[in-house]
N, C-alpha and C positions, 0 to 999 in steps of 0.2 A: 671580488664578487661576493656579495652578501646573501646569506641564506638564513632563513628562519628555522630554528631548531626547537623542538619540544621534547622534554624528557618525562618519564613517569614521576609522579609526585613523590614516590618513595625515595627517589634520588635527590630531591631538593636539598636535603641536609648536607649533601656533598658539594652543593653549588650555591651556598649563601642563601638558601631558601627559595631560589628561583626555579622555575620549570620551563621558562621560555627565554631564548637567547637569539642573538644574531651572531653568526659565525662566518668566517672567511675561508674560501677554498673552491677549487675547481672540481673536486671529487668528494664523495662522502668521507673517505679516509682523511683528506686534508681538513675538512670541517671538524671532524671529531678530534683531530690533532690540535686544531685551534682551541677547541673547548678544553681539551686536556691540559693545554699550557696554562690556561686561565684558572682551571679547576682540576688540579692533579688527582684529587680523590675521585672525582666524577669520572675522569678519564680511565682510571683503573677499574671502575665498575662497568665500563662499556667495552674497553679494548684490552686484550691480553698484552703482557710485556713484549711478546714477539710480533705484535701488530695484527692480531686476528680479533674478530668480534667475540665477546664472551658467549658461550653456548646458549645462554638464556636470553639473548638480545636479538631482536630483529629490527630492520630499518625499512621505513617507507618513505618514498619521495613523492610528494603531491598525492598521497593516498594510495600509491601503488608500491608493491613489494620491490625491494632492490635485490632480491634473491636472483641468481645464485652467487654473484660476487659483489656484495654490497659496497665494499670499501673502494672499489675501482669505478663505481658508477659515476658518470659525469653529472655535474649540476650546472644550472643556469642561474643567473642573478634573479633573486626573488623566489626561488624554489622553497618549498616547505619540507623539512626533514623531520620525521617523527621517529623517535627511538622508543621501541616497544619491548616490554618484558614478556617472554614466552612462559606461559604456565606449564610446568613440567610435573610429572608424577606418574603414578601407576594405579 
């Protein structure tokens, strides 16, 4: 199953200059795993070593938030996955 993935441009340096990809997987987590295998540095910027999203990352599927358990959200062929950086501060 192929899913379109968009990442923030700041992460392009970890992915050969790219911000758009096709990934394979039935869930968000599987697609991010697929990306992480191809681009290990990018994978480390999005997912922790124990398999959770980095705190400053959010995921949207076809424009809708994947919260509260984004990595287990199912995907359909042709879905669009957006990886978004959350601006934090005080």
